C-alpha positions as CSV (number, residue, x, y, z in Angstrom):
1,M,14.6,51.1,2.6
2,S,14.8,51.3,-1.2
3,G,16.1,54.3,-3.3
4,T,12.8,56.8,-3.1
5,H,14.4,58.9,-0.1
6,V,14.1,62.5,-1.7
7,P,16.4,64.8,0.6
8,V,15.5,68.6,0.9
9,L,16.1,71.0,-0.5
10,R,18.0,68.6,-3.8
11,Q,18.5,71.0,-7.0
12,E,19.1,73.8,-5.2
13,V,21.9,72.0,-3.5
14,I,23.1,70.6,-6.4
15,E,22.9,74.1,-8.0
16,A,25.3,75.8,-5.3
17,L,27.6,73.4,-4.8
18,E,28.3,73.6,-8.8
19,I,28.3,69.8,-9.2
20,R,31.3,69.1,-11.4
21,P,32.2,65.5,-13.3
22,G,36.1,64.8,-11.3
23,K,36.1,67.1,-9.3
24,R,35.5,66.5,-4.8
25,Y,33.1,67.0,-2.2
26,I,32.0,66.4,1.3
27,D,28.7,65.3,2.2
28,A,29.2,66.4,6.1
29,T,26.1,64.6,7.1
30,V,25.0,61.9,4.4
31,G,21.9,60.8,6.5
32,L,20.7,58.2,3.8
33,G,22.8,59.5,0.9
34,G,20.0,62.0,-1.1
35,H,22.9,64.4,-1.7
36,T,25.5,61.8,-2.1
37,V,23.1,60.3,-5.0
38,E,23.2,63.7,-6.7
39,M,26.6,64.2,-6.7
40,L,27.7,60.6,-7.7
41,K,25.5,60.9,-10.8
42,R,27.0,64.1,-12.3
43,G,30.1,62.8,-11.8
44,G,31.7,64.4,-8.5
45,I,34.2,62.2,-6.0
46,V,32.4,62.2,-2.8
47,L,33.5,61.6,1.2
48,G,30.2,60.8,3.4
49,L,30.3,61.3,6.7
50,D,27.7,60.7,9.0
51,Q,27.8,59.6,13.0
52,D,25.0,57.3,12.9
53,T,26.6,54.0,11.7
54,S,22.4,52.7,11.2
55,A,22.5,55.4,8.4
56,L,26.4,55.1,6.7
57,E,24.9,51.6,6.2
58,M,21.1,52.6,4.4
59,A,23.3,55.4,2.4
60,R,25.1,52.8,1.0
61,E,22.1,50.7,0.1
62,N,20.6,53.7,-1.7
63,V,23.5,54.9,-3.3
64,K,23.6,51.0,-4.5
65,C,19.6,51.2,-5.6
66,Q,19.8,54.5,-7.8
67,M,23.6,54.4,-9.5
68,T,23.4,52.4,-13.3
69,N,27.0,51.4,-12.8
70,D,29.7,50.6,-10.2
71,K,31.7,53.5,-11.0
72,W,30.2,54.6,-7.6
73,K,32.8,52.5,-5.8
74,E,35.8,53.9,-7.1
75,D,34.0,57.8,-6.3
76,L,32.4,57.2,-2.5
77,M,34.2,56.9,0.6
78,L,31.8,56.6,3.8
79,V,33.5,56.9,7.3
80,H,31.9,57.3,10.2
81,G,32.6,60.6,12.0
82,N,31.5,63.8,13.5
83,F,31.9,66.6,11.3
84,R,33.2,68.6,14.2
85,D,36.1,66.0,12.8
86,I,35.9,67.2,9.6
87,E,39.6,68.7,8.9
88,N,41.5,65.5,10.2
89,I,38.9,62.8,8.2
90,A,39.9,65.3,4.9
91,K,43.1,64.7,5.4
92,E,43.2,61.3,6.5
93,H,41.2,60.4,3.4
94,G,43.6,62.6,0.7
95,F,40.1,65.7,0.6
96,G,42.1,68.7,0.9
97,G,42.0,71.5,-1.3
98,I,38.5,70.4,-2.2
99,D,35.1,71.9,-4.4
100,G,32.9,72.2,-2.2
101,V,31.2,70.8,1.8
102,L,27.6,70.0,2.4
103,F,26.0,70.5,6.0
104,D,22.6,69.2,6.2
105,L,21.8,69.7,10.0
106,G,17.9,68.5,9.9
107,V,17.2,65.2,12.0
108,S,16.5,62.7,9.5
109,S,13.3,60.4,9.5
110,L,15.1,57.6,10.2
111,Q,16.2,59.1,13.7
112,L,13.0,60.4,14.3
113,D,10.7,57.7,13.2
114,T,12.9,55.1,14.6
115,P,11.6,54.2,18.3
116,A,14.8,52.7,20.1
117,R,16.6,56.0,19.4
118,G,13.8,58.1,21.2
119,M,13.9,60.9,19.4
120,S,10.7,61.8,19.2
121,Y,7.9,62.5,22.2
122,R,5.4,60.1,20.4
123,F,7.2,56.9,21.1
124,T,6.4,57.3,24.6
125,D,8.4,53.5,25.6
126,A,11.3,54.1,24.0
127,P,14.6,54.3,26.6
128,L,15.4,58.0,26.4
129,D,18.2,58.7,24.3
130,L,19.0,60.9,21.7
131,R,22.2,60.4,20.8
132,M,22.3,60.9,16.9
133,D,25.5,58.3,17.6
134,Q,24.6,55.4,20.2
135,V,28.4,54.1,20.7
136,R,29.8,57.1,22.5
137,G,28.4,59.7,24.9
138,D,25.8,60.7,27.6
139,T,22.3,59.3,27.1
140,A,19.1,62.6,27.7
141,A,18.5,60.2,30.5
142,Q,21.4,61.2,32.0
143,L,21.7,64.5,31.8
144,V,17.9,64.9,33.1
145,N,18.6,62.8,36.1
146,Q,22.4,64.5,36.4
147,S,22.1,67.8,35.6
148,S,21.1,70.7,38.4
149,Q,17.8,73.0,38.4
150,E,19.8,75.9,36.7
151,E,21.8,73.8,34.6
152,L,18.5,72.3,32.2
153,Y,16.8,75.4,32.6
154,D,19.7,76.8,30.5
155,I,18.9,74.2,28.3
156,F,15.6,74.3,27.9
157,N,15.9,78.3,27.7
158,T,18.4,78.7,25.7
159,F,18.1,75.6,23.2
160,G,14.5,75.5,23.3
161,E,14.0,79.0,23.7
162,E,11.2,77.7,25.9
163,Q,9.3,80.2,28.1
164,L,8.3,77.3,30.8
165,A,12.1,76.8,31.3
166,R,12.0,77.6,35.0
167,P,9.0,75.6,36.2
168,I,10.1,72.2,33.5
169,A,13.1,72.5,34.5
170,Q,11.6,72.4,38.2
171,A,9.2,70.3,37.5
172,L,11.8,67.5,36.3
173,C,14.1,67.7,39.6
174,R,11.0,67.7,41.6
175,T,10.2,63.8,40.1
176,R,13.8,62.3,39.3
177,S,13.7,63.0,43.8
178,I,11.3,60.4,43.8
179,T,11.9,57.9,40.9
180,E,14.9,58.4,37.7
181,L,13.4,59.4,34.1
182,K,14.3,56.4,32.3
183,T,11.9,56.6,29.0
184,V,10.6,59.2,26.8
185,G,7.2,58.8,28.4
186,D,8.8,60.0,32.1
187,L,9.6,63.0,30.3
188,V,6.2,63.5,28.5
189,R,4.3,62.9,31.9
190,V,6.5,65.5,33.5
191,I,5.6,68.4,30.6
192,E,2.0,67.2,30.7
193,G,1.7,68.3,34.5
194,V,3.3,71.3,33.6
195,V,1.2,71.8,30.9
196,P,-2.5,70.6,30.9
197,N,-3.3,72.2,28.2
198,E,-2.6,69.4,25.3
199,K,-2.6,71.9,21.8
200,E,-0.3,73.8,23.8
201,R,1.7,71.2,25.1
202,Y,3.0,70.1,21.5
203,G,4.9,73.3,20.7
204,V,6.4,72.5,24.8
205,L,7.3,69.1,23.7
206,S,8.8,70.1,20.4
207,R,11.1,72.6,21.4
208,V,11.8,70.7,25.2
209,F,13.5,67.8,23.0
210,Q,15.3,69.6,21.0
211,A,16.9,71.7,23.2
212,I,17.5,68.2,25.0
213,R,19.1,66.6,21.7
214,I,20.9,69.9,21.2
215,A,22.9,69.8,24.5
216,V,23.1,65.9,24.4
217,N,24.5,66.3,21.0
218,D,26.3,69.4,21.0
219,E,25.0,70.2,18.0
220,L,25.9,73.8,18.1
221,G,29.9,73.6,19.1
222,S,30.0,70.7,17.0
223,L,29.0,72.9,14.3
224,K,31.2,75.8,14.7
225,K,34.2,73.8,15.1
226,G,32.8,72.3,11.7
227,L,32.5,75.2,9.7
228,I,36.0,76.2,10.6
229,G,37.1,73.0,9.8
230,A,35.0,73.0,6.1
231,K,36.7,75.9,5.0
232,E,40.5,74.5,5.7
233,V,39.8,71.9,3.4
234,L,38.1,73.6,1.0
235,G,40.4,74.7,-2.0
236,I,39.7,78.4,-3.1
237,G,36.8,78.9,-4.7
238,G,35.5,75.7,-3.3
239,R,31.5,76.6,-2.0
240,L,30.4,75.7,1.6
241,A,26.5,74.4,1.7
242,V,24.4,74.8,4.7
243,I,20.8,73.5,5.4
244,S,19.5,74.4,9.1
245,F,16.6,73.9,10.2
246,H,16.3,76.4,13.6
247,S,17.4,80.1,14.1
248,L,20.5,78.6,16.6
249,E,22.1,77.1,14.1
250,D,21.0,79.3,11.0
251,R,22.5,82.6,13.2
252,I,25.9,80.9,13.3
253,V,26.2,79.4,10.0
254,K,24.8,83.6,9.2
255,R,27.7,85.3,11.0
256,F,30.3,82.7,9.7
257,M,30.2,83.5,6.4
258,R,30.0,87.1,7.2
259,E,33.7,86.3,8.4
260,K,37.0,87.0,6.0
261,G,37.9,84.9,3.4
262,W,34.3,84.1,2.3
263,E,31.8,85.6,-0.6
264,V,28.8,85.6,0.3
265,V,26.4,83.4,-2.6
266,T,22.9,83.6,-1.4
267,R,21.7,87.2,0.2
268,H,19.4,85.6,1.3
269,P,18.3,81.9,2.1
270,V,16.8,79.8,0.2
271,R,13.8,78.5,0.9
272,P,11.7,75.4,-0.3
273,R,9.3,75.9,-2.8
274,R,5.3,74.6,-2.1
275,E,5.6,71.9,-4.1
276,E,8.7,70.4,-1.4
277,I,6.9,71.3,1.7
278,D,3.4,69.6,0.4
279,A,6.0,66.4,-0.3
280,N,7.5,66.7,2.6
281,V,5.9,68.9,5.5
282,R,9.2,68.5,7.8
283,S,11.0,70.5,4.9
284,R,9.4,73.6,6.0
285,S,12.0,75.0,8.2
286,A,14.6,74.5,6.2
287,K,16.9,77.5,5.1
288,L,19.7,77.0,2.3
289,R,23.0,79.0,3.0
290,V,26.2,79.5,0.1
291,A,29.7,81.3,0.5
292,K,32.6,80.6,-1.7
293,K,35.5,80.9,-0.4
294,I,38.5,83.7,-2.0
295,V,40.8,83.4,0.3
């Protein structure tokens, strides 16, 4: 990994947060450190959070590669943690009354392209894991093998908005009554039996894996708590910027920013330019919303 990582909506995020020298910011989803690098280059002091320990290691290396002097070592703190705990983590590190918070809710390329994470249906030999934090919590294998049929249906229907949620849940329960599902391939083969058409199957696989990942990591619950915590640590006039990638997240963010105490900065979500989408197809569904804390 070198310093070539380009974060989604890089310039738009920096402008939205109004990064200024000496001001303090939290990158609540530091990932490979792309947005954090841009904050540091402009003189910002950054607390970076991530629940993925391997991402934190790579983020530090990425920052080191891109910064031209060592001042970043004084201006950056990287902490292993879930942004649902942002208020407590911020207070522990003296980050109260800060100037900006960023949430980038996308799954990183590092996670999607690492077979051992089981995040992608492409790697059929990978363990059925899907955890963002691989040191705690139940795996996807535990979820699909232990949840009831009705619970599985709710997960696929609610988090994946999948029309075939019912037959997929039924097929999973039939299969696991014979043999435990352990790998990504085990799950893929169940869905192949429900959706024999290959072109249609890719969309179903994407929605099912999204649904399971959201459930395993309690992503929506964490987002709601994280947004509340972000408001608590922001000072008056501080800005909240959130990049979401699917409608479930975006609805939560939009609703939260309309609550009392915020001034909405982005009347409509900011989307990637065509040049960015051409360079990084995974950015195509990104939406940036920004609000300023007024009370």
